[in-house]
DRENVOKOL-753694 format. One record per residue: x negated, y, z of N, C-alpha, C in turn; residue number from 1. Coordinates in steps of 0.05 Angstrom, whole numbers, padded with zeros to 5 digits. Atoms other than C-alpha are relative to their C-alpha. Layout:
REM residues N
nu: X	nv: Y	nw: Z	cau: X	cav: Y	caw: Z	cu: X	cv: Y	cw: Z	num: NUM
...
This chain:
REM residues 117
nu: 00005	nv: 00014	nw: 00024	cau: -00005	cav: 00168	caw: 00079	cu: -00026	cv: 00010	cw: -00013	num: 1
nu: 00025	nv: -00010	nw: 00011	cau: -00058	cav: 00215	caw: 00050	cu: -00013	cv: 00023	cw: 00016	num: 2
nu: 00012	nv: -00024	nw: -00013	cau: -00066	cav: 00278	caw: 00092	cu: -00019	cv: -00007	cw: 00023	num: 3
nu: 00019	nv: 00008	nw: -00021	cau: -00103	cav: 00238	caw: 00145	cu: -00023	cv: -00016	cw: -00011	num: 4
nu: 00021	nv: 00016	nw: 00013	cau: -00150	cav: 00206	caw: 00095	cu: -00024	cv: 00017	cw: -00006	num: 5
nu: 00024	nv: -00015	nw: 00006	cau: -00223	cav: 00227	caw: 00084	cu: 00001	cv: 00012	cw: -00029	num: 6
nu: 00000	nv: -00010	nw: 00027	cau: -00210	cav: 00235	caw: 00009	cu: 00016	cv: 00027	cw: -00002	num: 7
nu: -00016	nv: -00025	nw: 00000	cau: -00157	cav: 00289	caw: 00023	cu: -00016	cv: 00022	cw: 00013	num: 8
nu: 00016	nv: -00021	nw: -00013	cau: -00202	cav: 00326	caw: 00071	cu: -00022	cv: 00009	cw: -00019	num: 9
nu: 00020	nv: -00008	nw: 00020	cau: -00256	cav: 00325	caw: 00017	cu: 00012	cv: 00018	cw: -00021	num: 10
nu: -00013	nv: -00017	nw: 00020	cau: -00207	cav: 00354	caw: -00032	cu: 00005	cv: 00029	cw: 00010	num: 11
nu: -00004	nv: -00026	nw: -00012	cau: -00190	cav: 00411	caw: 00015	cu: -00027	cv: 00015	cw: 00002	num: 12
nu: 00027	nv: -00012	nw: 00000	cau: -00265	cav: 00423	caw: 00024	cu: -00008	cv: 00009	cw: -00028	num: 13
nu: 00006	nv: -00007	nw: 00028	cau: -00272	cav: 00423	caw: -00052	cu: 00015	cv: 00026	cw: -00008	num: 14
nu: -00015	nv: -00024	nw: 00006	cau: -00217	cav: 00475	caw: -00058	cu: -00013	cv: 00024	cw: 00014	num: 15
nu: 00013	nv: -00021	nw: -00015	cau: -00250	cav: 00517	caw: -00004	cu: -00027	cv: 00009	cw: -00013	num: 16
nu: 00026	nv: -00007	nw: 00012	cau: -00318	cav: 00513	caw: -00038	cu: 00002	cv: 00012	cw: -00028	num: 17
nu: -00004	nv: -00012	nw: 00027	cau: -00288	cav: 00537	caw: -00104	cu: 00018	cv: 00025	cw: 00001	num: 18
nu: -00016	nv: -00024	nw: -00002	cau: -00255	cav: 00600	caw: -00079	cu: -00009	cv: 00022	cw: -00019	num: 19
nu: 00009	nv: -00020	nw: 00019	cau: -00298	cav: 00640	caw: -00127	cu: 00017	cv: 00001	cw: -00025	num: 20
nu: -00018	nv: 00001	nw: 00023	cau: -00251	cav: 00617	caw: -00182	cu: 00023	cv: 00020	cw: 00004	num: 21
nu: -00023	nv: -00017	nw: -00006	cau: -00197	cav: 00658	caw: -00148	cu: -00009	cv: 00029	cw: 00007	num: 22
nu: 00010	nv: -00026	nw: -00007	cau: -00240	cav: 00716	caw: -00124	cu: -00007	cv: 00017	cw: -00024	num: 23
nu: 00010	nv: -00015	nw: 00022	cau: -00266	cav: 00735	caw: -00191	cu: 00019	cv: 00003	cw: -00023	num: 24
nu: -00020	nv: -00005	nw: 00021	cau: -00202	cav: 00737	caw: -00231	cu: 00005	cv: 00029	cw: -00003	num: 25
nu: -00005	nv: -00028	nw: 00005	cau: -00192	cav: 00804	caw: -00264	cu: 00026	cv: 00003	cw: -00014	num: 26
nu: -00026	nv: -00006	nw: 00013	cau: -00130	cav: 00837	caw: -00290	cu: -00002	cv: -00005	cw: -00030	num: 27
nu: 00003	nv: 00004	nw: 00029	cau: -00158	cav: 00832	caw: -00361	cu: 00001	cv: -00030	cw: -00007	num: 28
nu: 00000	nv: 00028	nw: 00005	cau: -00163	cav: 00756	caw: -00354	cu: 00028	cv: -00012	cw: 00004	num: 29
nu: -00026	nv: 00011	nw: -00006	cau: -00091	cav: 00747	caw: -00331	cu: 00015	cv: -00006	cw: -00026	num: 30
nu: -00015	nv: 00007	nw: 00024	cau: -00053	cav: 00710	caw: -00384	cu: 00026	cv: -00015	cw: 00008	num: 31
nu: -00024	nv: 00014	nw: -00009	cau: 00001	cav: 00678	caw: -00342	cu: 00018	cv: 00019	cw: 00014	num: 32
nu: -00019	nv: -00015	nw: -00015	cau: 00063	cav: 00709	caw: -00316	cu: 00006	cv: -00013	cw: 00027	num: 33
nu: -00004	nv: 00015	nw: -00024	cau: 00062	cav: 00657	caw: -00261	cu: -00020	cv: 00008	cw: 00021	num: 34
nu: 00018	nv: -00005	nw: -00022	cau: 00033	cav: 00671	caw: -00193	cu: -00011	cv: -00027	cw: 00009	num: 35
nu: 00013	nv: 00025	nw: -00009	cau: -00012	cav: 00620	caw: -00160	cu: 00019	cv: -00017	cw: 00016	num: 36
nu: -00019	nv: 00015	nw: -00016	cau: 00042	cav: 00599	caw: -00111	cu: 00018	cv: -00017	cw: -00019	num: 37
nu: -00018	nv: 00014	nw: 00018	cau: 00089	cav: 00581	caw: -00169	cu: -00015	cv: -00022	cw: -00015	num: 38
nu: 00015	nv: 00020	nw: 00014	cau: 00034	cav: 00544	caw: -00206	cu: -00005	cv: -00025	cw: 00017	num: 39
nu: 00005	nv: 00023	nw: -00019	cau: 00016	cav: 00502	caw: -00145	cu: 00025	cv: -00016	cw: 00004	num: 40
nu: -00025	nv: 00014	nw: -00005	cau: 00088	cav: 00485	caw: -00131	cu: 00010	cv: -00015	cw: -00025	num: 41
nu: -00008	nv: 00013	nw: 00025	cau: 00103	cav: 00469	caw: -00204	cu: -00018	cv: -00024	cw: -00006	num: 42
nu: 00018	nv: 00022	nw: 00005	cau: 00041	cav: 00426	caw: -00213	cu: 00004	cv: -00023	cw: 00019	num: 43
nu: -00005	nv: 00022	nw: -00020	cau: 00052	cav: 00387	caw: -00149	cu: 00026	cv: -00013	cw: -00005	num: 44
nu: -00026	nv: 00012	nw: 00006	cau: 00125	cav: 00377	caw: -00166	cu: -00002	cv: -00019	cw: -00024	num: 45
nu: 00003	nv: 00016	nw: 00024	cau: 00107	cav: 00351	caw: -00235	cu: -00015	cv: -00026	cw: 00006	num: 46
nu: 00017	nv: 00023	nw: -00006	cau: 00053	cav: 00304	caw: -00209	cu: 00015	cv: -00020	cw: 00019	num: 47
nu: -00015	nv: 00018	nw: -00018	cau: 00098	cav: 00276	caw: -00154	cu: 00022	cv: -00014	cw: -00015	num: 48
nu: -00020	nv: 00013	nw: 00016	cau: 00153	cav: 00262	caw: -00204	cu: -00013	cv: -00022	cw: -00016	num: 49
nu: 00014	nv: 00021	nw: 00015	cau: 00102	cav: 00225	caw: -00247	cu: -00008	cv: -00023	cw: 00019	num: 50
nu: 00008	nv: 00020	nw: -00020	cau: 00076	cav: 00189	caw: -00185	cu: 00023	cv: -00019	cw: 00007	num: 51
nu: -00023	nv: 00016	nw: -00008	cau: 00145	cav: 00165	caw: -00164	cu: 00011	cv: -00017	cw: -00024	num: 52
nu: -00008	nv: 00015	nw: 00024	cau: 00162	cav: 00145	caw: -00236	cu: -00019	cv: -00024	cw: -00005	num: 53
nu: 00020	nv: 00022	nw: 00005	cau: 00098	cav: 00104	caw: -00242	cu: 00002	cv: -00022	cw: 00021	num: 54
nu: -00002	nv: 00019	nw: -00022	cau: 00111	cav: 00070	caw: -00175	cu: 00029	cv: -00004	cw: 00008	num: 55
nu: -00028	nv: 00003	nw: -00006	cau: 00184	cav: 00053	caw: -00180	cu: 00006	cv: -00021	cw: 00021	num: 56
nu: -00004	nv: 00020	nw: -00022	cau: 00174	cav: -00003	caw: -00129	cu: -00002	cv: 00013	cw: 00028	num: 57
nu: 00000	nv: -00013	nw: -00026	cau: 00167	cav: 00049	caw: -00074	cu: 00027	cv: 00000	cw: 00013	num: 58
nu: -00025	nv: 00000	nw: -00015	cau: 00220	cav: 00044	caw: -00021	cu: 00007	cv: 00029	cw: 00007	num: 59
nu: -00009	nv: -00027	nw: -00007	cau: 00261	cav: 00104	caw: 00000	cu: -00016	cv: 00013	cw: 00023	num: 60
nu: 00016	nv: -00011	nw: -00022	cau: 00223	cav: 00112	caw: 00065	cu: -00027	cv: 00009	cw: -00009	num: 61
nu: 00027	nv: -00008	nw: 00010	cau: 00157	cav: 00115	caw: 00027	cu: 00003	cv: 00027	cw: -00016	num: 62
nu: -00005	nv: -00025	nw: 00015	cau: 00186	cav: 00169	caw: -00019	cu: 00004	cv: 00023	cw: 00019	num: 63
nu: -00005	nv: -00021	nw: -00020	cau: 00208	cav: 00208	caw: 00042	cu: -00027	cv: 00009	cw: 00013	num: 64
nu: 00027	nv: -00007	nw: -00011	cau: 00137	cav: 00204	caw: 00071	cu: -00015	cv: 00017	cw: -00020	num: 65
nu: 00014	nv: -00015	nw: 00020	cau: 00109	cav: 00229	caw: 00005	cu: 00010	cv: 00029	cw: -00001	num: 66
nu: -00012	nv: -00027	nw: 00000	cau: 00157	cav: 00289	caw: 00005	cu: -00010	cv: 00016	cw: 00024	num: 67
nu: 00009	nv: -00014	nw: -00024	cau: 00138	cav: 00307	caw: 00076	cu: -00030	cv: 00007	cw: -00002	num: 68
nu: 00029	nv: -00005	nw: 00003	cau: 00064	cav: 00301	caw: 00060	cu: -00004	cv: 00022	cw: -00021	num: 69
nu: 00002	nv: -00021	nw: 00020	cau: 00073	cav: 00344	caw: -00002	cu: 00004	cv: 00028	cw: 00013	num: 70
nu: -00005	nv: -00025	nw: -00014	cau: 00102	cav: 00399	caw: 00042	cu: -00025	cv: 00008	cw: 00016	num: 71
nu: 00025	nv: -00005	nw: -00015	cau: 00039	cav: 00394	caw: 00086	cu: -00022	cv: 00008	cw: -00018	num: 72
nu: 00021	nv: -00006	nw: 00020	cau: -00006	cav: 00395	caw: 00025	cu: 00003	cv: 00028	cw: -00011	num: 73
nu: -00005	nv: -00028	nw: 00010	cau: 00026	cav: 00458	caw: -00003	cu: -00007	cv: 00020	cw: 00022	num: 74
nu: 00007	nv: -00017	nw: -00023	cau: 00019	cav: 00489	caw: 00066	cu: -00031	cv: 00003	cw: 00002	num: 75
nu: 00029	nv: 00000	nw: -00002	cau: -00055	cav: 00470	caw: 00068	cu: -00012	cv: 00017	cw: -00023	num: 76
nu: 00010	nv: -00016	nw: 00022	cau: -00067	cav: 00499	caw: -00001	cu: 00006	cv: 00029	cw: 00004	num: 77
nu: -00007	nv: -00028	nw: -00005	cau: -00031	cav: 00562	caw: 00018	cu: -00019	cv: 00012	cw: 00021	num: 78
nu: 00018	nv: -00010	nw: -00020	cau: -00075	cav: 00569	caw: 00079	cu: -00028	cv: 00006	cw: -00012	num: 79
nu: 00026	nv: -00005	nw: 00012	cau: -00138	cav: 00564	caw: 00037	cu: 00001	cv: 00023	cw: -00020	num: 80
nu: -00002	nv: -00020	nw: 00021	cau: -00113	cav: 00608	caw: -00019	cu: 00017	cv: 00024	cw: 00008	num: 81
nu: -00019	nv: -00020	nw: -00010	cau: -00073	cav: 00655	caw: 00025	cu: -00001	cv: 00028	cw: -00012	num: 82
nu: 00002	nv: -00027	nw: 00011	cau: -00099	cav: 00722	caw: 00000	cu: 00005	cv: 00001	cw: -00030	num: 83
nu: -00004	nv: 00001	nw: 00029	cau: -00092	cav: 00699	caw: -00072	cu: 00028	cv: -00011	cw: -00007	num: 84
nu: -00025	nv: 00015	nw: 00003	cau: -00024	cav: 00664	caw: -00063	cu: 00020	cv: 00015	cw: -00018	num: 85
nu: -00019	nv: -00015	nw: 00016	cau: 00017	cav: 00720	caw: -00095	cu: -00010	cv: 00013	cw: -00025	num: 86
nu: 00011	nv: -00013	nw: 00024	cau: -00030	cav: 00741	caw: -00150	cu: 00006	cv: -00016	cw: -00025	num: 87
nu: -00003	nv: 00014	nw: 00025	cau: -00020	cav: 00725	caw: -00223	cu: -00025	cv: -00016	cw: -00007	num: 88
nu: 00022	nv: 00019	nw: 00005	cau: -00063	cav: 00667	caw: -00246	cu: -00013	cv: 00006	cw: -00027	num: 89
nu: 00015	nv: 00000	nw: 00025	cau: -00117	cav: 00669	caw: -00298	cu: 00001	cv: -00028	cw: -00012	num: 90
nu: 00002	nv: 00026	nw: 00013	cau: -00127	cav: 00613	caw: -00348	cu: -00019	cv: -00018	cw: 00016	num: 91
nu: 00019	nv: 00016	nw: -00015	cau: -00187	cav: 00590	caw: -00308	cu: 00012	cv: -00010	cw: 00026	num: 92
nu: -00013	nv: 00008	nw: -00024	cau: -00147	cav: 00588	caw: -00244	cu: 00021	cv: -00021	cw: -00005	num: 93
nu: -00021	nv: 00020	nw: 00008	cau: -00090	cav: 00551	caw: -00278	cu: -00013	cv: -00027	cw: -00005	num: 94
nu: 00014	nv: 00025	nw: 00007	cau: -00138	cav: 00499	caw: -00305	cu: -00011	cv: -00013	cw: 00025	num: 95
nu: 00010	nv: 00011	nw: -00025	cau: -00171	cav: 00491	caw: -00237	cu: 00022	cv: -00013	cw: 00017	num: 96
nu: -00023	nv: 00010	nw: -00016	cau: -00104	cav: 00482	caw: -00202	cu: 00011	cv: -00025	cw: -00012	num: 97
nu: -00010	nv: 00024	nw: 00013	cau: -00081	cav: 00431	caw: -00253	cu: -00018	cv: -00024	cw: 00006	num: 98
nu: 00020	nv: 00021	nw: -00007	cau: -00145	cav: 00391	caw: -00242	cu: 00002	cv: -00008	cw: 00029	num: 99
nu: -00001	nv: 00005	nw: -00028	cau: -00140	cav: 00398	caw: -00167	cu: 00024	cv: -00016	cw: 00008	num: 100
nu: -00025	nv: 00015	nw: -00007	cau: -00068	cav: 00374	caw: -00163	cu: -00001	cv: -00028	cw: -00012	num: 101
nu: 00004	nv: 00027	nw: 00011	cau: -00086	cav: 00316	caw: -00209	cu: -00017	cv: -00017	cw: 00019	num: 102
nu: 00016	nv: 00015	nw: -00019	cau: -00139	cav: 00296	caw: -00158	cu: 00017	cv: -00008	cw: 00024	num: 103
nu: -00018	nv: 00007	nw: -00023	cau: -00086	cav: 00299	caw: -00103	cu: 00017	cv: -00024	cw: -00008	num: 104
nu: -00016	nv: 00023	nw: 00009	cau: -00043	cav: 00252	caw: -00145	cu: -00016	cv: -00025	cw: 00001	num: 105
nu: 00017	nv: 00024	nw: -00001	cau: -00102	cav: 00205	caw: -00151	cu: -00002	cv: -00011	cw: 00029	num: 106
nu: 00001	nv: 00009	nw: -00028	cau: -00107	cav: 00203	caw: -00075	cu: 00026	cv: -00015	cw: 00008	num: 107
nu: -00026	nv: 00014	nw: -00004	cau: -00033	cav: 00185	caw: -00072	cu: 00001	cv: -00027	cw: -00014	num: 108
nu: 00000	nv: 00025	nw: 00014	cau: -00042	cav: 00132	caw: -00125	cu: -00016	cv: -00021	cw: 00015	num: 109
nu: 00017	nv: 00018	nw: -00015	cau: -00097	cav: 00100	caw: -00084	cu: 00015	cv: -00009	cw: 00025	num: 110
nu: -00014	nv: 00007	nw: -00025	cau: -00056	cav: 00103	caw: -00020	cu: 00024	cv: -00019	cw: -00006	num: 111
nu: -00022	nv: 00017	nw: 00007	cau: 00004	cav: 00072	caw: -00055	cu: -00009	cv: -00028	cw: -00007	num: 112
nu: 00011	nv: 00026	nw: 00007	cau: -00038	cav: 00017	caw: -00085	cu: -00007	cv: -00016	cw: 00025	num: 113
nu: 00007	nv: 00014	nw: -00026	cau: -00064	cav: 00000	caw: -00015	cu: 00025	cv: -00008	cw: 00015	num: 114
nu: -00024	nv: 00005	nw: -00014	cau: 00005	cav: 00004	caw: 00014	cu: 00015	cv: -00025	cw: -00012	num: 115
nu: -00015	nv: 00021	nw: 00013	cau: 00035	cav: -00044	caw: -00037	cu: -00015	cv: -00026	cw: -00003	num: 116
nu: 00015	nv: 00025	nw: 00001	cau: -00021	cav: -00095	caw: -00034	cu: 00007	cv: -00019	cw: 00022	num: 117
């Protein structure tokens, strides 16, 4: 649905090109008790709930595809952010991840719109 689309590949490239956001976090900047893994999973979960709510015309098989793809997306993000995955997030990192996951939702929105047309 999305992981084989150019827009998704571009998003992963965008994540990779912004690793400095994660490299330069210092202990004094940490304001979250959440680690990056938890933030990613929470944000993706929230956005997918919103996605499915907005597109209530999705069939069960489409929802299953979305769930499978989300697993792959979390895996891809973990591969890119591997060394940072267990660290506590700074405000800047949290903001970046929220924006990034929002962009992933946009890719899903586009794919669903094309699917339902």
